[in-house]
N, C-alpha and C positions, 0 to 999 in steps of 0.2 A: 653610586649606591653605598650606603653605610648602615651598619647595625648599631643603633644607639643603645649602649649597655651601661654607661656611666650613671649611677644613681642620681647625682646632682643634675645632670643634663636631662634625665627623664623627668625629674621634678619640675625643671624649667619648662620642658615641653608640655607638661600637664597644664601649667599656667597659661601658656600660649594657646593651647586648644580651648581652655575655658573662655578665653576672650573671643574665640570664634564660634561659640555656641549660638544657635542650635545646629548649624551645619556640621559641626565636628562631633556630634553626640556619640555615635558608635565608636569612633577612635578614642575620644576622650574617656569614655567609660572603660575601654580596654586598658588604656594607659594608666588610669587610676588603679585598676586591679593589679597591673604589673608592678606599680609602686607600693602595693600593699600585700605583698607575699606571692603574687603571681601564681595563683592556684591552678590556672589552666595551661601554664607553661608557654606563654606568648612572648614574642619578641617584636621589637619596633624597628622598621626600616625607614630610611629617609633618602631623598636625593642629595641633600647636603645639610650642613649644620654650621652655624645656628640659623642662617637664612634658609628656609626650605620652601619648596613648591609642592611637595608630595609626601604624605605619611602613609605607611602601610604597616598593619600589624598582621602577624601570621604565627602559626604554631612553631615552636622550636623543632628542629629536625628530629630529635629523639622522641618528640611527642607525636609527630606526623608519620608514624611507622606503617600504618595500614593504608595502602593506596586507594582503597574503596570507601573509607570512612569519611564522608563529607561533613559529619557532625564535628569530629575532632579537628579536621583540617579546615579551620575557621579563620577567615581573613576579614579585616575591615580596612576601609580606605577613605582618605580625605585629601583633596588637592586644591591648590591655589592656581595652578596652571594646567590646562588640559593636555598640553604637549608633554609635560612632566608626568602626568598621570599615565598616558599611553606608553611612555618610555619605560616606566618602572613596572607596570603591569605586564608589559610584553617581554620583560627581561626574565629569562628562564632561571636565573640565579635568585630572583626575587619571588617568583611564583612558580611552583612546581606544577606545570601543566600535564605532567604524567600521572597526576593523582586526581581523584575526585575531590572537590572542595566546594565550600560556599564562601561568598564574599558579601558583605553588607556595607551600605553607604547611603547617604542622603542626597547624592548629586547625580544628575543625569549622565554626566561624563563617565562615571564609573560603570554604569549599566551599558552605555554605548560601546565603551572600550572592551569590556569583557565579552559582549555580544559579538563584536567584530573579530576579536582574536579567536573565540570559540568557533565561529563559522570558518575562518581560515584554516583551522586545525581539524575540522570535521568533527568537532565535539558537540554534544547536546547540552543546551543550557535551558534550565527552567527558571522563569522569573516570577517572583511573588511580590507584587507591589502593595506594600502596607501603607496605611495612613499614619503618619507620625503624630504622636500626642505627647505633650509635656505638661507637667503640673507646675504652675508658676509659684505656688506657695504651699508646699506639703503640710506644714503645721496647721493650716486652715482646713485641711481635708476632714470631712465628717468622719467620726470614729463610731461606727455602728456597733452596738453590743450584739453578740450572737444570741439567737433564740434560746429559750430554756432547753436544757438537755444537750446543747452543743457547746463545744469549747474550742478556742483558738490554740494552735500548737504549731510547732515546726514539722515539716514533712520528714518522715522517717525513711531511711534507705529501704526499709521493708515495703514501702509503698511504691517503689520504682516500677514494678510490673503493672500496677493499676494505671499509673501515669502513662506508661508506654502504650498500653492497650487502648487508651482513649485519645491518643495523639495522632494527628493527621500524618506525621512522619514516623509513627511508631511501627512496631511489628518486627523489628530486627534486633540482632545482638548489638549493632552499633548504636541504635537509638537508646537501648537499655543502658549501655555503658555511659553514654552522654548524659542521660537523665540522672544516673547515679552520681556522676561528677558534680552536676548542678546541685543536687540535694545535699551532698556532703560538704561542699566548699563555698556555696554562695547563699546569700540571704533568701529565705522562703517563708511561706506561711500557709496554713491550711485550717479548715474547719472540720472537726471530728464529730461523728455522731456518738451516741451513748456506748456503742460497741467499739469505739476507737477507729472506725473506718473513715478515711477522708471523703467528704461529700463535695468540697469546693477547695480549690487551691490555686496558688500562683508561685512561680519560681522567679529567680533572676539568673542571668547568664554571664559569660565572660565579658560582655559589652556593658554590663550593668543595666540591661534592659529588663523590664517586667515582661515575663514570658510564661507560657504554659497556663494562662488563666483559664480555668475550666470548672464547671459545676456539673455533677451527675444529672442526667436528664430528669430523673424523678424528683429532683430537689430544686429545679429551676423556677423562676418567677417569685422567689422569696428574698431576693437581694443578698444572698449569702456572700457573693463575691465582694460586695462593698466592705464587709468586715475584714475579709482577707486582704484586699488591696490597701485598705486604710492602715492595717497593722504592718504590712510589708513596706509601705511608703514611709512610715515613721522610722523603721529600721534603717532604710536607705538614707533618709535625710540626716539621721543622727550620725551616720558615718561620712557625711559630706557628699554623697552621690546625688546626681540629678534623678528625678523620678519621671521616667519616660517609657514609652512603649510603642509598638506598631500593631495596627489592627487591619486585617484584610477588609477591603472596601465593602464587601457584601455582608459583613458581620455587624449589622445595624444594632442588634441588642447590646453588644459589647461597647460599640461607639457611644450609644446613648447612656449606658451605665457609667462609663468613664467620664463623660461630659458632666453628668450629674454630680460626680465627685470633684469637679473643678478642673479636669484636664482640658487643655486647649489643643485643638487640631492645628498642627503646623502646616505651612505651605509646602508643596512638593511631595515627594514620594520617598518612603523608606524602602529601599530595594533590598531584597534577599535574592541572590543569584546563586543557583545550585548547578555546578558543572559535574556531569557524569563522565564515566570513561567509555560509554557506548559510542561507537562510531556511527555516524548517520547512515541510515539504510541505503540511501542513494549512492553513497561512496562505496559501500560494501558490494554493490551490484556492478560496479565499473571495473 
């Protein structure tokens, strides 16, 4: 196992991951951010260099200080060999299994490996299977103008509480801190009403994924998110990032809206795996 810290090698790795798209998307987006200022404080681990079978990104130790904060303790994984995947993910020097964390990837082996290790350690894992979508030609995406009285803008840190309170993972100080990080350091866009309150928004994250797409219930059905996503996609494309996201399978309205914008559903599953520190109840009783 090695930590790849040389800037020239990280740039070479970015090119290698680009050639492996779309399977490499979460790791590729993370490495791109590492090479462009590294606002989330990520680092890149590999089984070997320059020939590699496994790439893992994780937060630097000084970033992952809170053992309960699975938002900040964010990993991504891509492998060419499943044995190498199991070896690195099972290495306690590579993955801190004493912390809550989340790991994202587009390969079944990542899910199966994390599931098996979590079971063996008596840890609880929640799996959120997203449908991966990628836009093949962002400049061709329709650019809808906002309705009269509304205006496009960046999300302000002052809006973080609103975003937290409308998020399925919200409601905690950890989620508020994570959203504040995204708002301050990663591309985003929102639609403001005449009073300056966001009614629709989308952020991006350390993986360069479109995330947090949301429209307030009373403003739905008016295609507001089309304007927001179109604006944000243009920002990402101008910076050289892929324009991709993951949508939960039951979220048919979002799937339909994104497909109308030209996104294509990729094969496979975009796994979001969340590990908690809670020990399984059956083990507590023994």
